[in-house]
N, C-alpha and C positions, 0 to 999 in steps of 0.2 A: 681768163675763165672765172678763178674763184674769187670773192669778194671775201677780202680780209684787211679789217679796216682798224684804223685808231678809234678810239673813242674815249670819253672823259670820264676816267674810273672813279671809283667811290673806294677812299684806302684807309685803313685803319691809320694811327701814328705808329711809325715802326716801335716804340718803346712798349706796346700793346699787341701787335700780330701776332705774336706766340699766342696771347690769351683766346683772342679773336679767334683764328684760324681752327677749324675744326673738320676730322672727317667727312666725307661724303652721308648724306641724310640716307642713303637705302642700304649701307653698309653693318648700319647697327640698327639693333632696335630700343625702343624707348626706353626699357630698363637700361641696357648698356649706354644710352645714351646720358641718360641721368646721371651713371654712375661717372662717364667721362665728365660731365658739366660742375660736378659739384663742387661746392667752394669757389666756380669761377663762374661769377655773374656777368663775364664778357665772353662767354662760348658763342660759339654763334650757332653751335645747338638749341640752343634757346630760342633761334628762327628757325631753324630747319626742321626741327623737332621740338617744337611750341609744346607738345603734351605733354612734355617733363616738368612742367610747371603746375599743370592741372592736376584734378581729381587723379587717382590710379584708376585703372580700367576705364577711363573714358575714349568713347568713338573717336579716333582719331581722325575721324572724317567730319567732325562734327562742325557746325560753324563758330563754335567756341575757341574751336584751337586754330582757324585762319584770323578769327579777329586775334588772338594771341599772337601769333606771329607778324602780323602787322604792328604791332601795341610792343614788342620788344624789338622787333627792326628799329621803330623810331626809337627808343630807350637808347638801343645799342647805339646808334648815328649820333646820340648825345652824348654819354658816356664815354664811348672806346676813345674819342670819340673818331666816326668814319667821316672823312670829308673828301669833298670832290677833289682832283685833280686839277693842277693850273691846264688847261688845253686840254687837248687829244693826242694819246699816247697809243703807241702797244708798249708792252713787256715781254721782256725773258724771263721766262718760270724754268730754274733747276730744280730738280728732287736727287738727294743722293741717299739711296738704301743700301746698307754693307758698303762692295767696291761697284755696283752700280749704280750709274749717274744718267738721266736723262733731261735734257735741255729743248725747251721748246719754246712758242708765242704764244701771248695771251692776247687776246682780239676778238672784236667784234665781228663775226659772221654772220651772211645774210638768211635768212627766214625763206629769200625766194628762191635762193640755192638749193636750200633745202625741199621744198616743195617740186623742186625740178631736176633733183638726184642729181645734181652736182656736188651735192656732199652725199654720198652714198651709204646706203644702209644693210647693216645687214641680220639684222633680229625684230623679232614682233614686238609689237609693244602691247602692254595689259592696258585695258578701258581703265579698268580703277585706279592703277599707278598713273594713267595721263591724266586723270582726271583733279588726281590731287596735286599734280606740281601745277597743275592749269591754275586752280584756284589759289596755290600758293605765289605762285611767279604774279598773278593778276592783282592778288591782295597788296603784296609786297612791292610793288612796280619795281619787280628787280629780280636780274637773273643774279643770283649769289653763288651757284655752285655751278660750275665751268661746264660744258659737254666735252672731252676729251677726243678730239681729232687726230688723225695720222696722215702723211703723203708720201711721197714718194720724193728721196731726198734731192734738195736740191744746193748746189757746191754755193753758187751766191749769199744763199740765205744764209746755211751754214757760216761762211765767212764773216758776216756780219756779227752773226751770234756768237763766232769766236771771239770779236772784237770787244763787243760787249761785254763777257765777262771777266775782262781782264780789267775792268773799271769795278769802282767800289759800289757794291749793291744796297740796293733802297731797304731792302728786308734781306737777313740772313739770322735762322733761327734754326731750332733741333725739337723738333715737335716728342710729345710724350713718348711715341713708338720709336723713336730715333732714328727717326727720318729727317733730314738735313736738308731744308727749305731755303733757297735765295730767292730773289725777285729784283729786275734792275728796271729801270723807266729807259725808254729808248727816245731820243730826242726825236724833236716831230719831222724834220726831214729825213731822218733815216727812218723814221717809222714809216713816210710815204713811200720812200725806195723800197723798203718790204713789201706793203700794198702792191704794187709794180710790179715786183718780182713773182708775186702769187698770180697776179693776173695770167701768167704764163702757166702755172701748173693746172691742168685741168681737169681735177676733184679732188675731193676731199673725201677721208672715210672717216667714220663716226669709228672709234675704238669700244668706246663707251660713254652714255649716257643718250640710249635712245628714250627715255621716257621724257628726259629734260628736252630735248630738241621739240620732239614732237607737240612738247605741252608749250614750246616759245612759240612754235607755228599757229597752232590753239588760239594762244593770248595774242599774236599780232591778228590774224581773224579778227578777233572778237575787238580788240583797238579800231581797226581800220571799219568795222561796221557801226561804231559809235561815235566816229570821228569824221563827220561830213566834208570836210578840210583835207581829208587823206591824200600824201604828195608821194610816199612810198620812199619817203627821206626820215620819216621819223624813226627814234630810237627802237618803239618797239617792232618796229620789223627788223632788229637786228639783236643774235643773242650771243652770250659769255661763253668763249672756248679757249681752249689751252692746244695748239697744233703742234707735233711733233713729228720727225722726219722717222720714216718706218725703220730705217738700222738701228735706231737707238730703242725701239720697245721690248718690252720683257713678258710674253705672257706664260701666266706658270698653268699648270694643271686643273681642270676644274673635278673632283674627282665623285666618285657615286657611291653611295652605300644603300644597300636592299635590306626590308625586314625580314622577310621571310624566301624560301625558298619554291613557294609556287606551290605547294604542297608533296615537294620530292625528298627522296633522301638523301643524304649526301654523296651515294656512292653513283644515283641514277641520275643527279644533277651531272657530277664529274663526266659520266659516262654519254651522256647527251651534249657537252661542249665537247669534248673529245670529237667529236664527228667533224668540227670545224678547227679545232685550236689541237696541236699538241701541247699537254698539261703536263707540267714537271715542276714539281716541289723545288723552291728557288730561294736561297738568300737575300736577293735583291725584292726592296720595294718600289722602286720605281722602273718604270720601262726603259729601255736603253737604246730603243727606236721606232718609227712609227708603226703600228699597226701590232708594238705588243701589250699587253694587257699585262699589270701584277694585279692577283687575285688573292685575297687576305681571309680564310673561312676557316673556322676549327684549330683557331690558334697557330696557323701555319700559313705562309706565303707559297703562291704558285705563280709561276710566268706562263701567261696562254700566249702559243705563236701561232697565228693564222697560218693554216693549210691551202688556202688560197691565195691566189696573187693580189695583194691591194692595189697595183699600179694600173690594173685595168679595172678598176670603180673611179665612177664617176666626182666631181668637185666635190659635192655632199657625202656621197657613200664614202669616201677614202678617208674623211675626218675618223679619229680614234672613239670620238663620243658617238659617230654612226655608225661604226663595225662594233660597238659593244653592244646597241641600240640593238641593231637589226640583227646580230647574231645569238645574243645572250640576253639582254634585257626584254624585247618583244617576243620569240618563240620559246623562250627555255622557261622566264620569270612570267612571264604575261602581262608585262608592264607596256604595254601598249602606247600610251601617252602618257612621258615622263613631267609634260606641263602639271598636268592632273593629279595624279598618282598620288596616295597618300603612302604606298607600300616604299616609296624610294626618296631619299635625299640628296642634297650635292654638297660636299666640301672644299672651299677653296684651297690651293694648292699650298696657300701661304701658311696653312696648319698643318700642314706636312703629313706623312703618313701613320704617324705617330698616333695624330687625331681619329685615322681609321680603324687603328688595331685598337685605341680604346672604346672605340662603339662598338664593336664585334665583340671585343671580351668581355663588356661589360652587360651583357645581351640585350642592349639596344638595338643593336643591327645583327643580320644574321651572315651575312658576307659583305665585304669591302672592293671595289674596284680603283687601283691606279693607275691613272692615265696620263699618256704623252701626252704634250701639252700642244695645243693647235698653235700653228704658224701663222705670224704677221701676213706672209706671201698665201698661206690658206682662206685668211680672214678679207684680204683684198679680191682675191680669185671668185670667190663667192658673191662680195659685193658687187662686182665689176659684171658678174654673169644674171644679176639681179635676182641671185637666190636668197635663201634665208639658213641661218645655220640653225643647228638642234639648238633646243634651249639649253644654257649653260655651258657654253661652248669655251668660252675664254675667261679668264681673270687675271686681271692686271695690275700690277704691281711695279710702285709704289702707285698710294691714290692720291690724287689730286685733293688739293684742300679747299674749303667753301670759306667765304669772307676774306679773303687774301686781299682780292679785288674784286668788286662787284659793279655789274653793268646795269644803270637806272632808268628808266623809261616815262 
């Protein structure tokens, strides 16, 4: 059912891959990207965030930015250099962060599968972000940032990966953030065997990269319209992905901070929360179980334990971020739409609860909420139900790198 195909990858040479590989474009702003790429002319951030080479304050959606992306990609192909692999292959990609290791398959997947929901989604996309990546993919003629996919484990695929990682890797480097990256090329026959095994996998799930996937679909439609001889087999009908078995994924919490108490005093705020939660001072900064929330306010941590049965809530409403939204953020703090409200911000779990304390202690925020992470099972159940998760529900670590393997068309 799932089309997971070998492709003719565009790769840097092993000696330069550590310089080329970069964090995804959407986890850093322009200033952070410029700092990361400083003194490194081969950083792929110069392609994915090309505004860092233009004047400060430039509109990042201007024509000049996309032209610079195409120019820098061409230069990088020449200087890194980036060269096409010999033949079509799948690749094994392993990331190690601390003691956590996850190993998946780099592959081309089908836009048609995305369009028909064989590749399942759980998030809404924003048009401005879609427009941006659609233009970027189209002008560079490359999928350079992989879509992070997952599937329910298949033992035969696991066995092939286990054999492959015993061999010498094609790439082996440690990034500046201390995450270790390894890539193995899979031979042509074994690549075809893996593709055949994935044909029995009923669906894939987007873990991260909804905007990249949606943009790939839009680019394919545009290229199809421009090609009178379209057959459906052209490279633009496929996009770059890394596919991990679900048992290996790690989701960190996506915490919330709010600027004010919606006109309430501290005492009134606690009183209103106490109608639905048991509120107690606590030394814990992270929840120990689903439904529990840790709240930091006025220099102290409090544990909020729901007074209602969360097992009776629906597939969306039982998410911890939904519980916070439905019982505290909306009815008490007046934040009805966290996507658009300027009074709320989101802090990825990788930053730790110390960042929450700092934001409140510095006066930038009034209250912080430390969340229990969404599970992979919850994410899949929501996608299976055709539902959409609340915004900022999942934070995946470690992050994949751009530029290690590109899929051109």
